[in-house]
N, CA, C and O atoms as a Maestro MAE file, in Angstrom:
{
 s_m_m2io_version
 :::
 2.0.0
}

f_m_ct {
 s_m_title
 :::
 protein
 m_atom[332] {
  # First column is atom index #
  i_m_mmod_type
  r_m_x_coord
  r_m_y_coord
  r_m_z_coord
  i_m_residue_number
  s_m_chain_name
  s_m_pdb_residue_name
  s_m_pdb_atom_name
  i_m_atomic_number
  :::
  1 25 196.133 133.169 68.407 1 A "MET " " N  " 7
  2 3 196.466 133.156 69.394 1 A "MET " " CA " 6
  3 2 196.199 134.084 70.727 1 A "MET " " C  " 6
  4 15 196.114 135.309 70.638 1 A "MET " " O  " 8
  5 25 196.089 133.451 71.836 2 A "THR " " N  " 7
  6 3 195.906 134.121 73.182 2 A "THR " " CA " 6
  7 2 197.063 135.212 73.208 2 A "THR " " C  " 6
  8 15 198.043 135.310 72.470 2 A "THR " " O  " 8
  9 25 196.591 136.141 74.461 3 A "ASN " " N  " 7
  10 3 197.944 136.959 74.962 3 A "ASN " " CA " 6
  11 2 199.178 135.713 75.703 3 A "ASN " " C  " 6
  12 15 200.398 135.576 75.612 3 A "ASN " " O  " 8
  13 25 198.262 135.105 76.308 4 A "ASN " " N  " 7
  14 3 199.270 133.772 77.064 4 A "ASN " " CA " 6
  15 2 200.081 133.072 76.576 4 A "ASN " " C  " 6
  16 15 201.126 132.610 77.035 4 A "ASN " " O  " 8
  17 25 199.380 132.931 75.161 5 A "ASN " " N  " 7
  18 3 200.648 131.572 74.340 5 A "ASN " " CA " 6
  19 2 201.293 133.031 74.259 5 A "ASN " " C  " 6
  20 15 202.083 133.251 75.177 5 A "ASN " " O  " 8
  21 25 201.124 134.022 73.390 6 A "ALA " " N  " 7
  22 3 202.200 134.949 73.031 6 A "ALA " " CA " 6
  23 2 203.021 134.917 73.922 6 A "ALA " " C  " 6
  24 15 204.151 134.476 73.708 6 A "ALA " " O  " 8
  25 25 202.619 135.402 75.192 7 A "LYS " " N  " 7
  26 3 203.627 135.256 76.281 7 A "LYS " " CA " 6
  27 2 204.894 134.190 76.431 7 A "LYS " " C  " 6
  28 15 206.116 134.332 76.463 7 A "LYS " " O  " 8
  29 25 203.871 132.894 76.518 8 A "GLN " " N  " 7
  30 3 204.886 131.970 76.261 8 A "GLN " " CA " 6
  31 2 205.862 131.886 75.261 8 A "GLN " " C  " 6
  32 15 207.017 131.584 75.560 8 A "GLN " " O  " 8
  33 25 205.574 132.087 74.264 9 A "GLU " " N  " 7
  34 3 206.369 132.105 73.000 9 A "GLU " " CA " 6
  35 2 207.767 133.163 73.038 9 A "GLU " " C  " 6
  36 15 208.850 133.003 72.476 9 A "GLU " " O  " 8
  37 25 207.307 134.274 73.907 10 A "ASP " " N  " 7
  38 3 208.389 134.966 74.010 10 A "ASP " " CA " 6
  39 2 209.570 134.193 75.334 10 A "ASP " " C  " 6
  40 15 210.717 134.627 75.440 10 A "ASP " " O  " 8
  41 25 209.301 133.600 75.799 11 A "GLU " " N  " 7
  42 3 210.071 133.311 77.213 11 A "GLU " " CA " 6
  43 2 211.134 132.169 76.527 11 A "GLU " " C  " 6
  44 15 211.000 131.193 75.789 11 A "GLU " " O  " 8
  45 25 212.178 132.805 77.147 12 A "LEU " " N  " 7
  46 3 213.400 131.639 76.851 12 A "LEU " " CA " 6
  47 2 213.545 130.429 77.902 12 A "LEU " " C  " 6
  48 15 214.371 130.454 78.814 12 A "LEU " " O  " 8
  49 25 212.775 129.515 77.706 13 A "THR " " N  " 7
  50 3 213.341 128.110 78.408 13 A "THR " " CA " 6
  51 2 214.947 128.021 78.518 13 A "THR " " C  " 6
  52 15 215.770 128.599 77.809 13 A "THR " " O  " 8
  53 25 215.153 127.213 79.507 14 A "PRO " " N  " 7
  54 3 216.617 127.050 79.574 14 A "PRO " " CA " 6
  55 2 217.222 126.189 78.509 14 A "PRO " " C  " 6
  56 15 218.438 126.320 78.363 14 A "PRO " " O  " 8
  57 25 216.593 125.322 77.726 15 A "GLU " " N  " 7
  58 3 216.969 124.685 76.652 15 A "GLU " " CA " 6
  59 2 217.092 125.082 75.420 15 A "GLU " " C  " 6
  60 15 217.910 124.598 74.638 15 A "GLU " " O  " 8
  61 25 215.783 126.573 74.971 16 A "ILE " " N  " 7
  62 3 216.159 127.310 74.030 16 A "ILE " " CA " 6
  63 2 217.205 127.911 74.439 16 A "ILE " " C  " 6
  64 15 218.051 128.001 73.549 16 A "ILE " " O  " 8
  65 25 217.597 128.509 75.733 17 A "GLU " " N  " 7
  66 3 218.867 129.575 75.578 17 A "GLU " " CA " 6
  67 2 219.664 128.941 75.376 17 A "GLU " " C  " 6
  68 15 220.417 129.371 74.503 17 A "GLU " " O  " 8
  69 25 219.963 127.841 75.871 18 A "LYS " " N  " 7
  70 3 221.044 126.981 75.361 18 A "LYS " " CA " 6
  71 2 221.243 126.498 74.206 18 A "LYS " " C  " 6
  72 15 222.414 126.200 73.967 18 A "LYS " " O  " 8
  73 25 220.278 126.269 73.179 19 A "ARG " " N  " 7
  74 3 220.718 126.496 72.024 19 A "ARG " " CA " 6
  75 2 220.803 127.673 70.878 19 A "ARG " " C  " 6
  76 15 221.258 127.920 69.761 19 A "ARG " " O  " 8
  77 25 220.082 128.187 71.897 20 A "LEU " " N  " 7
  78 3 220.354 129.798 70.743 20 A "LEU " " CA " 6
  79 2 221.511 130.350 71.317 20 A "LEU " " C  " 6
  80 15 222.065 131.044 70.465 20 A "LEU " " O  " 8
  81 25 222.117 130.351 72.370 21 A "LYS " " N  " 7
  82 3 223.445 131.383 72.800 21 A "LYS " " CA " 6
  83 2 224.394 131.054 71.609 21 A "LYS " " C  " 6
  84 15 224.984 131.980 71.052 21 A "LYS " " O  " 8
  85 25 224.537 129.943 71.255 22 A "PRO " " N  " 7
  86 3 226.088 129.466 69.987 22 A "PRO " " CA " 6
  87 2 225.622 130.540 68.730 22 A "PRO " " C  " 6
  88 15 226.304 131.368 68.126 22 A "PRO " " O  " 8
  89 25 223.919 130.111 68.567 23 A "ILE " " N  " 7
  90 3 223.832 131.017 67.214 23 A "ILE " " CA " 6
  91 2 223.892 132.367 67.486 23 A "ILE " " C  " 6
  92 15 224.522 132.957 66.608 23 A "ILE " " O  " 8
  93 25 223.546 132.972 68.225 24 A "VAL " " N  " 7
  94 3 223.525 134.416 68.433 24 A "VAL " " CA " 6
  95 2 224.937 135.071 68.728 24 A "VAL " " C  " 6
  96 15 225.132 136.272 68.541 24 A "VAL " " O  " 8
  97 25 225.990 134.136 69.238 25 A "ILE " " N  " 7
  98 3 227.023 134.685 69.458 25 A "ILE " " CA " 6
  99 2 227.711 134.604 68.099 25 A "ILE " " C  " 6
  100 15 228.521 135.458 67.738 25 A "ILE " " O  " 8
  101 25 227.412 133.690 67.454 26 A "ALA " " N  " 7
  102 3 228.394 133.392 65.806 26 A "ALA " " CA " 6
  103 2 227.836 134.690 65.242 26 A "ALA " " C  " 6
  104 15 228.695 135.322 64.626 26 A "ALA " " O  " 8
  105 25 226.484 135.338 65.284 27 A "ASN " " N  " 7
  106 3 226.089 136.394 64.438 27 A "ASN " " CA " 6
  107 2 226.469 137.507 65.097 27 A "ASN " " C  " 6
  108 15 226.563 138.528 64.415 27 A "ASN " " O  " 8
  109 25 226.730 137.579 66.332 28 A "ILE " " N  " 7
  110 3 227.266 138.925 66.871 28 A "ILE " " CA " 6
  111 2 228.887 139.151 66.377 28 A "ILE " " C  " 6
  112 15 229.363 140.285 66.358 28 A "ILE " " O  " 8
  113 25 229.735 137.874 65.953 29 A "ARG " " N  " 7
  114 3 230.971 138.116 65.708 29 A "ARG " " CA " 6
  115 2 230.867 138.234 63.996 29 A "ARG " " C  " 6
  116 15 231.932 138.584 63.488 29 A "ARG " " O  " 8
  117 25 230.084 138.068 63.327 30 A "THR " " N  " 7
  118 3 229.811 138.808 61.996 30 A "THR " " CA " 6
  119 2 229.541 140.189 61.814 30 A "THR " " C  " 6
  120 15 229.326 140.611 60.677 30 A "THR " " O  " 8
  121 25 229.524 141.064 62.959 31 A "ILE " " N  " 7
  122 3 229.557 142.292 63.230 31 A "ILE " " CA " 6
  123 2 230.499 142.852 63.166 31 A "ILE " " C  " 6
  124 15 231.233 142.571 64.113 31 A "ILE " " O  " 8
  125 25 231.052 143.798 62.270 32 A "PRO " " N  " 7
  126 3 232.289 144.415 61.930 32 A "PRO " " CA " 6
  127 2 232.642 145.509 63.463 32 A "PRO " " C  " 6
  128 15 231.727 146.137 63.995 32 A "PRO " " O  " 8
  129 25 233.742 145.548 63.858 33 A "ASP " " N  " 7
  130 3 234.172 146.020 65.138 33 A "ASP " " CA " 6
  131 2 233.490 147.836 65.179 33 A "ASP " " C  " 6
  132 15 233.313 148.277 66.314 33 A "ASP " " O  " 8
  133 25 233.270 148.442 64.420 34 A "ASP " " N  " 7
  134 3 232.984 149.977 64.387 34 A "ASP " " CA " 6
  135 2 231.444 150.291 64.147 34 A "ASP " " C  " 6
  136 15 231.013 151.426 63.944 34 A "ASP " " O  " 8
  137 25 230.676 149.144 64.198 35 A "ILE " " N  " 7
  138 3 229.296 148.913 64.410 35 A "ILE " " CA " 6
  139 2 228.731 148.656 65.626 35 A "ILE " " C  " 6
  140 15 228.780 147.536 66.136 35 A "ILE " " O  " 8
  141 25 227.980 149.980 66.343 36 A "PHE " " N  " 7
  142 3 227.458 149.669 67.389 36 A "PHE " " CA " 6
  143 2 225.682 149.179 67.147 36 A "PHE " " C  " 6
  144 15 224.951 149.356 66.172 36 A "PHE " " O  " 8
  145 25 225.467 148.642 68.222 37 A "ILE " " N  " 7
  146 3 224.033 148.158 68.336 37 A "ILE " " CA " 6
  147 2 223.167 148.884 69.884 37 A "ILE " " C  " 6
  148 15 223.528 148.810 71.058 37 A "ILE " " O  " 8
  149 25 222.299 149.361 69.458 38 A "SER " " N  " 7
  150 3 221.323 150.352 70.427 38 A "SER " " CA " 6
  151 2 220.282 148.941 71.002 38 A "SER " " C  " 6
  152 15 219.719 148.014 70.420 38 A "SER " " O  " 8
  153 25 220.367 149.257 72.043 39 A "LEU " " N  " 7
  154 3 219.347 148.185 72.878 39 A "LEU " " CA " 6
  155 2 218.685 149.118 73.924 39 A "LEU " " C  " 6
  156 15 219.393 149.401 74.891 39 A "LEU " " O  " 8
  157 25 217.382 149.662 73.875 40 A "GLY " " N  " 7
  158 3 216.818 150.463 74.913 40 A "GLY " " CA " 6
  159 2 217.702 152.010 74.273 40 A "GLY " " C  " 6
  160 15 217.819 152.205 73.063 40 A "GLY " " O  " 8
  161 25 218.160 152.822 75.156 41 A "ASN " " N  " 7
  162 3 219.215 153.586 75.483 41 A "ASN " " CA " 6
  163 2 220.440 153.647 75.419 41 A "ASN " " C  " 6
  164 15 221.024 154.728 75.341 41 A "ASN " " O  " 8
  165 25 221.025 152.548 75.438 42 A "GLN " " N  " 7
  166 3 222.334 152.168 75.179 42 A "GLN " " CA " 6
  167 2 223.018 151.737 74.119 42 A "GLN " " C  " 6
  168 15 222.244 151.147 73.365 42 A "GLN " " O  " 8
  169 25 223.905 151.754 73.788 43 A "GLU " " N  " 7
  170 3 224.679 151.272 72.801 43 A "GLU " " CA " 6
  171 2 225.937 150.409 73.000 43 A "GLU " " C  " 6
  172 15 226.900 150.845 73.631 43 A "GLU " " O  " 8
  173 25 225.917 149.100 72.418 44 A "TYR " " N  " 7
  174 3 226.856 148.259 72.628 44 A "TYR " " CA " 6
  175 2 228.061 148.200 71.495 44 A "TYR " " C  " 6
  176 15 227.762 148.839 70.487 44 A "TYR " " O  " 8
  177 25 228.846 147.817 71.467 45 A "SER " " N  " 7
  178 3 230.026 147.316 70.551 45 A "SER " " CA " 6
  179 2 230.104 145.845 70.571 45 A "SER " " C  " 6
  180 15 230.239 145.151 71.579 45 A "SER " " O  " 8
  181 25 230.002 145.427 69.312 46 A "PRO " " N  " 7
  182 3 229.900 143.483 69.082 46 A "PRO " " CA " 6
  183 2 230.431 143.025 70.409 46 A "PRO " " C  " 6
  184 15 229.752 142.360 71.192 46 A "PRO " " O  " 8
  185 25 231.784 143.438 70.659 47 A "LYS " " N  " 7
  186 3 232.392 142.350 71.739 47 A "LYS " " CA " 6
  187 2 231.656 142.700 73.079 47 A "LYS " " C  " 6
  188 15 231.723 141.817 73.933 47 A "LYS " " O  " 8
  189 25 230.875 143.983 73.452 48 A "ASP " " N  " 7
  190 3 230.702 143.718 74.637 48 A "ASP " " CA " 6
  191 2 229.137 143.167 75.049 48 A "ASP " " C  " 6
  192 15 228.698 142.820 76.146 48 A "ASP " " O  " 8
  193 25 228.338 143.247 73.416 49 A "LEU " " N  " 7
  194 3 227.161 142.324 73.685 49 A "LEU " " CA " 6
  195 2 227.384 140.822 73.438 49 A "LEU " " C  " 6
  196 15 226.713 139.996 74.057 49 A "LEU " " O  " 8
  197 25 228.156 140.521 72.696 50 A "GLU " " N  " 7
  198 3 229.175 138.856 73.055 50 A "GLU " " CA " 6
  199 2 229.025 138.686 74.551 50 A "GLU " " C  " 6
  200 15 228.220 137.935 75.102 50 A "GLU " " O  " 8
  201 25 230.005 139.572 75.204 51 A "LYS " " N  " 7
  202 3 230.030 139.121 76.574 51 A "LYS " " CA " 6
  203 2 228.977 138.922 77.409 51 A "LYS " " C  " 6
  204 15 228.776 137.913 78.085 51 A "LYS " " O  " 8
  205 25 227.911 140.487 77.316 52 A "HIS " " N  " 7
  206 3 226.556 139.904 77.847 52 A "HIS " " CA " 6
  207 2 226.067 138.725 77.296 52 A "HIS " " C  " 6
  208 15 226.152 137.883 78.190 52 A "HIS " " O  " 8
  209 25 225.628 138.253 76.355 53 A "VAL " " N  " 7
  210 3 225.224 137.351 75.932 53 A "VAL " " CA " 6
  211 2 225.652 135.884 76.647 53 A "VAL " " C  " 6
  212 15 224.951 135.044 77.211 53 A "VAL " " O  " 8
  213 25 227.588 135.951 76.292 54 A "GLU " " N  " 7
  214 3 227.695 134.748 77.155 54 A "GLU " " CA " 6
  215 2 227.401 134.644 78.565 54 A "GLU " " C  " 6
  216 15 226.870 133.640 79.040 54 A "GLU " " O  " 8
  217 25 227.646 135.396 79.073 55 A "GLU " " N  " 7
  218 3 227.286 135.873 80.571 55 A "GLU " " CA " 6
  219 2 225.742 135.583 80.696 55 A "GLU " " C  " 6
  220 15 225.458 135.458 81.887 55 A "GLU " " O  " 8
  221 25 224.640 135.433 79.868 56 A "SER " " N  " 7
  222 3 223.177 135.610 80.091 56 A "SER " " CA " 6
  223 2 222.780 136.421 81.326 56 A "SER " " C  " 6
  224 15 222.155 135.959 82.281 56 A "SER " " O  " 8
  225 25 223.193 137.629 81.209 57 A "ASP " " N  " 7
  226 3 222.942 139.142 81.860 57 A "ASP " " CA " 6
  227 2 221.403 139.557 81.836 57 A "ASP " " C  " 6
  228 15 220.628 138.862 81.179 57 A "ASP " " O  " 8
  229 25 220.993 140.542 82.453 58 A "GLU " " N  " 7
  230 3 219.795 140.973 81.596 58 A "GLU " " CA " 6
  231 2 219.531 141.458 80.129 58 A "GLU " " C  " 6
  232 15 218.513 141.420 79.438 58 A "GLU " " O  " 8
  233 25 221.081 142.032 79.837 59 A "THR " " N  " 7
  234 3 221.060 142.481 78.386 59 A "THR " " CA " 6
  235 2 221.232 141.212 77.469 59 A "THR " " C  " 6
  236 15 220.343 141.127 76.622 59 A "THR " " O  " 8
  237 25 222.106 140.278 77.443 60 A "GLY " " N  " 7
  238 3 222.041 139.221 77.099 60 A "GLY " " CA " 6
  239 2 220.864 138.847 76.771 60 A "GLY " " C  " 6
  240 15 220.440 138.849 75.616 60 A "GLY " " O  " 8
  241 25 220.193 138.470 77.841 61 A "ILE " " N  " 7
  242 3 218.853 137.569 77.457 61 A "ILE " " CA " 6
  243 2 218.056 138.625 76.755 61 A "ILE " " C  " 6
  244 15 217.098 138.074 76.214 61 A "ILE " " O  " 8
  245 25 218.058 140.034 76.521 62 A "GLU " " N  " 7
  246 3 216.994 140.719 76.052 62 A "GLU " " CA " 6
  247 2 217.545 140.424 74.666 62 A "GLU " " C  " 6
  248 15 216.793 139.891 73.849 62 A "GLU " " O  " 8
  249 25 219.024 140.780 74.273 63 A "PHE " " N  " 7
  250 3 219.104 140.428 72.907 63 A "PHE " " CA " 6
  251 2 218.928 138.946 72.095 63 A "PHE " " C  " 6
  252 15 218.779 138.792 70.882 63 A "PHE " " O  " 8
  253 25 218.998 137.794 73.264 64 A "MET " " N  " 7
  254 3 218.721 136.814 72.700 64 A "MET " " CA " 6
  255 2 217.264 136.529 72.503 64 A "MET " " C  " 6
  256 15 216.777 135.668 71.771 64 A "MET " " O  " 8
  257 25 216.655 137.379 73.264 65 A "LYS " " N  " 7
  258 3 214.983 136.983 72.639 65 A "LYS " " CA " 6
  259 2 214.529 137.810 71.786 65 A "LYS " " C  " 6
  260 15 213.533 137.645 71.082 65 A "LYS " " O  " 8
  261 25 215.429 138.979 71.818 66 A "MET " " N  " 7
  262 3 214.623 139.378 69.902 66 A "MET " " CA " 6
  263 2 215.430 138.571 68.598 66 A "MET " " C  " 6
  264 15 215.016 138.373 67.455 66 A "MET " " O  " 8
  265 25 216.848 138.157 69.279 67 A "HIS " " N  " 7
  266 3 217.062 137.205 68.152 67 A "HIS " " CA " 6
  267 2 216.313 135.925 67.864 67 A "HIS " " C  " 6
  268 15 216.412 135.321 66.796 67 A "HIS " " O  " 8
  269 25 215.645 135.590 68.761 68 A "TRP " " N  " 7
  270 3 214.492 134.243 69.023 68 A "TRP " " CA " 6
  271 2 213.424 134.797 68.055 68 A "TRP " " C  " 6
  272 15 213.071 134.181 67.049 68 A "TRP " " O  " 8
  273 25 212.845 136.210 68.486 69 A "GLN " " N  " 7
  274 3 211.651 136.643 67.931 69 A "GLN " " CA " 6
  275 2 211.947 136.626 66.259 69 A "GLN " " C  " 6
  276 15 211.062 136.253 65.488 69 A "GLN " " O  " 8
  277 25 213.307 137.076 65.764 70 A "TYR " " N  " 7
  278 3 213.427 137.473 64.711 70 A "TYR " " CA " 6
  279 2 213.374 135.833 64.127 70 A "TYR " " C  " 6
  280 15 212.668 135.597 63.146 70 A "TYR " " O  " 8
  281 25 214.115 134.788 64.748 71 A "LEU " " N  " 7
  282 3 214.071 133.831 63.915 71 A "LEU " " CA " 6
  283 2 212.913 133.098 63.670 71 A "LEU " " C  " 6
  284 15 212.867 132.474 62.610 71 A "LEU " " O  " 8
  285 25 211.921 133.045 64.473 72 A "ARG " " N  " 7
  286 3 210.810 132.853 64.527 72 A "ARG " " CA " 6
  287 2 209.738 133.384 63.380 72 A "ARG " " C  " 6
  288 15 208.869 132.747 62.785 72 A "ARG " " O  " 8
  289 25 210.210 135.146 63.259 73 A "ASP " " N  " 7
  290 3 209.297 135.528 62.367 73 A "ASP " " CA " 6
  291 2 210.378 134.881 61.060 73 A "ASP " " C  " 6
  292 15 209.592 134.410 60.237 73 A "ASP " " O  " 8
  293 25 211.399 134.732 60.696 74 A "ALA " " N  " 7
  294 3 211.799 134.131 59.664 74 A "ALA " " CA " 6
  295 2 211.355 132.904 59.008 74 A "ALA " " C  " 6
  296 15 210.986 132.689 57.853 74 A "ALA " " O  " 8
  297 25 211.482 132.164 60.016 75 A "ALA " " N  " 7
  298 3 210.785 130.513 59.710 75 A "ALA " " CA " 6
  299 2 209.318 130.655 59.487 75 A "ALA " " C  " 6
  300 15 208.687 129.860 58.791 75 A "ALA " " O  " 8
  301 25 208.778 131.697 60.099 76 A "ALA " " N  " 7
  302 3 206.894 131.667 59.499 76 A "ALA " " CA " 6
  303 2 206.885 132.541 58.479 76 A "ALA " " C  " 6
  304 15 205.750 132.815 58.089 76 A "ALA " " O  " 8
  305 25 207.967 133.188 57.789 77 A "GLY " " N  " 7
  306 3 207.658 133.932 56.682 77 A "GLY " " CA " 6
  307 2 207.084 135.325 56.819 77 A "GLY " " C  " 6
  308 15 206.775 135.899 55.775 77 A "GLY " " O  " 8
  309 25 206.875 136.037 58.155 78 A "THR " " N  " 7
  310 3 206.404 136.957 58.593 78 A "THR " " CA " 6
  311 2 207.148 138.211 58.155 78 A "THR " " C  " 6
  312 15 206.638 139.251 57.739 78 A "THR " " O  " 8
  313 25 208.351 137.958 58.308 79 A "LEU " " N  " 7
  314 3 209.515 139.051 57.970 79 A "LEU " " CA " 6
  315 2 209.245 139.625 55.932 79 A "LEU " " C  " 6
  316 15 209.414 140.695 55.347 79 A "LEU " " O  " 8
  317 25 208.877 138.540 55.582 80 A "TYR " " N  " 7
  318 3 208.799 138.860 54.067 80 A "TYR " " CA " 6
  319 2 207.039 138.943 53.929 80 A "TYR " " C  " 6
  320 15 206.654 139.103 52.771 80 A "TYR " " O  " 8
  321 25 206.347 138.883 54.606 81 A "GLY " " N  " 7
  322 3 205.143 138.866 54.204 81 A "GLY " " CA " 6
  323 2 204.139 137.884 53.516 81 A "GLY " " C  " 6
  324 15 203.205 138.120 52.749 81 A "GLY " " O  " 8
  325 25 204.650 136.634 54.057 82 A "HIS " " N  " 7
  326 3 204.180 135.221 53.522 82 A "HIS " " CA " 6
  327 2 203.679 134.332 54.558 82 A "HIS " " C  " 6
  328 15 203.972 133.141 54.661 82 A "HIS " " O  " 8
  329 25 202.741 135.129 55.477 83 A "GLU " " N  " 7
  330 3 202.270 134.499 56.459 83 A "GLU " " CA " 6
  331 2 201.307 133.651 55.760 83 A "GLU " " C  " 6
  332 15 200.613 132.855 56.392 83 A "GLU " " O  " 8
  :::
 }
 m_bond[331] {
  # First column is bond index #
  i_m_from
  i_m_to
  i_m_order
  :::
  1 1 2 1
  2 2 3 1
  3 3 4 2
  4 3 5 1
  5 5 6 1
  6 6 7 1
  7 7 8 2
  8 7 9 1
  9 9 10 1
  10 10 11 1
  11 11 12 2
  12 11 13 1
  13 13 14 1
  14 14 15 1
  15 15 16 2
  16 15 17 1
  17 17 18 1
  18 18 19 1
  19 19 20 2
  20 19 21 1
  21 21 22 1
  22 22 23 1
  23 23 24 2
  24 23 25 1
  25 25 26 1
  26 26 27 1
  27 27 28 2
  28 27 29 1
  29 29 30 1
  30 30 31 1
  31 31 32 2
  32 31 33 1
  33 33 34 1
  34 34 35 1
  35 35 36 2
  36 35 37 1
  37 37 38 1
  38 38 39 1
  39 39 40 2
  40 39 41 1
  41 41 42 1
  42 42 43 1
  43 43 44 2
  44 43 45 1
  45 45 46 1
  46 46 47 1
  47 47 48 2
  48 47 49 1
  49 49 50 1
  50 50 51 1
  51 51 52 2
  52 51 53 1
  53 53 54 1
  54 54 55 1
  55 55 56 2
  56 55 57 1
  57 57 58 1
  58 58 59 1
  59 59 60 2
  60 59 61 1
  61 61 62 1
  62 62 63 1
  63 63 64 2
  64 63 65 1
  65 65 66 1
  66 66 67 1
  67 67 68 2
  68 67 69 1
  69 69 70 1
  70 70 71 1
  71 71 72 2
  72 71 73 1
  73 73 74 1
  74 74 75 1
  75 75 76 2
  76 75 77 1
  77 77 78 1
  78 78 79 1
  79 79 80 2
  80 79 81 1
  81 81 82 1
  82 82 83 1
  83 83 84 2
  84 83 85 1
  85 85 86 1
  86 86 87 1
  87 87 88 2
  88 87 89 1
  89 89 90 1
  90 90 91 1
  91 91 92 2
  92 91 93 1
  93 93 94 1
  94 94 95 1
  95 95 96 2
  96 95 97 1
  97 97 98 1
  98 98 99 1
  99 99 100 2
  100 99 101 1
  101 101 102 1
  102 102 103 1
  103 103 104 2
  104 103 105 1
  105 105 106 1
  106 106 107 1
  107 107 108 2
  108 107 109 1
  109 109 110 1
  110 110 111 1
  111 111 112 2
  112 111 113 1
  113 113 114 1
  114 114 115 1
  115 115 116 2
  116 115 117 1
  117 117 118 1
  118 118 119 1
  119 119 120 2
  120 119 121 1
  121 121 122 1
  122 122 123 1
  123 123 124 2
  124 123 125 1
  125 125 126 1
  126 126 127 1
  127 127 128 2
  128 127 129 1
  129 129 130 1
  130 130 131 1
  131 131 132 2
  132 131 133 1
  133 133 134 1
  134 134 135 1
  135 135 136 2
  136 135 137 1
  137 137 138 1
  138 138 139 1
  139 139 140 2
  140 139 141 1
  141 141 142 1
  142 142 143 1
  143 143 144 2
  144 143 145 1
  145 145 146 1
  146 146 147 1
  147 147 148 2
  148 147 149 1
  149 149 150 1
  150 150 151 1
  151 151 152 2
  152 151 153 1
  153 153 154 1
  154 154 155 1
  155 155 156 2
  156 155 157 1
  157 157 158 1
  158 158 159 1
  159 159 160 2
  160 159 161 1
  161 161 162 1
  162 162 163 1
  163 163 164 2
  164 163 165 1
  165 165 166 1
  166 166 167 1
  167 167 168 2
  168 167 169 1
  169 169 170 1
  170 170 171 1
  171 171 172 2
  172 171 173 1
  173 173 174 1
  174 174 175 1
  175 175 176 2
  176 175 177 1
  177 177 178 1
  178 178 179 1
  179 179 180 2
  180 179 181 1
  181 181 182 1
  182 182 183 1
  183 183 184 2
  184 183 185 1
  185 185 186 1
  186 186 187 1
  187 187 188 2
  188 187 189 1
  189 189 190 1
  190 190 191 1
  191 191 192 2
  192 191 193 1
  193 193 194 1
  194 194 195 1
  195 195 196 2
  196 195 197 1
  197 197 198 1
  198 198 199 1
  199 199 200 2
  200 199 201 1
  201 201 202 1
  202 202 203 1
  203 203 204 2
  204 203 205 1
  205 205 206 1
  206 206 207 1
  207 207 208 2
  208 207 209 1
  209 209 210 1
  210 210 211 1
  211 211 212 2
  212 211 213 1
  213 213 214 1
  214 214 215 1
  215 215 216 2
  216 215 217 1
  217 217 218 1
  218 218 219 1
  219 219 220 2
  220 219 221 1
  221 221 222 1
  222 222 223 1
  223 223 224 2
  224 223 225 1
  225 225 226 1
  226 226 227 1
  227 227 228 2
  228 227 229 1
  229 229 230 1
  230 230 231 1
  231 231 232 2
  232 231 233 1
  233 233 234 1
  234 234 235 1
  235 235 236 2
  236 235 237 1
  237 237 238 1
  238 238 239 1
  239 239 240 2
  240 239 241 1
  241 241 242 1
  242 242 243 1
  243 243 244 2
  244 243 245 1
  245 245 246 1
  246 246 247 1
  247 247 248 2
  248 247 249 1
  249 249 250 1
  250 250 251 1
  251 251 252 2
  252 251 253 1
  253 253 254 1
  254 254 255 1
  255 255 256 2
  256 255 257 1
  257 257 258 1
  258 258 259 1
  259 259 260 2
  260 259 261 1
  261 261 262 1
  262 262 263 1
  263 263 264 2
  264 263 265 1
  265 265 266 1
  266 266 267 1
  267 267 268 2
  268 267 269 1
  269 269 270 1
  270 270 271 1
  271 271 272 2
  272 271 273 1
  273 273 274 1
  274 274 275 1
  275 275 276 2
  276 275 277 1
  277 277 278 1
  278 278 279 1
  279 279 280 2
  280 279 281 1
  281 281 282 1
  282 282 283 1
  283 283 284 2
  284 283 285 1
  285 285 286 1
  286 286 287 1
  287 287 288 2
  288 287 289 1
  289 289 290 1
  290 290 291 1
  291 291 292 2
  292 291 293 1
  293 293 294 1
  294 294 295 1
  295 295 296 2
  296 295 297 1
  297 297 298 1
  298 298 299 1
  299 299 300 2
  300 299 301 1
  301 301 302 1
  302 302 303 1
  303 303 304 2
  304 303 305 1
  305 305 306 1
  306 306 307 1
  307 307 308 2
  308 307 309 1
  309 309 310 1
  310 310 311 1
  311 311 312 2
  312 311 313 1
  313 313 314 1
  314 314 315 1
  315 315 316 2
  316 315 317 1
  317 317 318 1
  318 318 319 1
  319 319 320 2
  320 319 321 1
  321 321 322 1
  322 322 323 1
  323 323 324 2
  324 323 325 1
  325 325 326 1
  326 326 327 1
  327 327 328 2
  328 327 329 1
  329 329 330 1
  330 330 331 1
  331 331 332 2
  :::
 }
}
């Protein structure tokens, strides 16, 4: 895979974002309220993170990109070393 292809895979197209957003929100809702998620140097409560994802702001998009990468890695078996 070339770097160009890797960059394209990391992009969230509007269609992917539309399908991914409810999955990410559902997963966020499973996080206990006393757990905080760190993104960069910021910490977010699950409710704050859900709001960012719903609004598709910069933080929400970054979290969805991480989730998208996780789902792709899980499907490819790379999380378990079965590439």
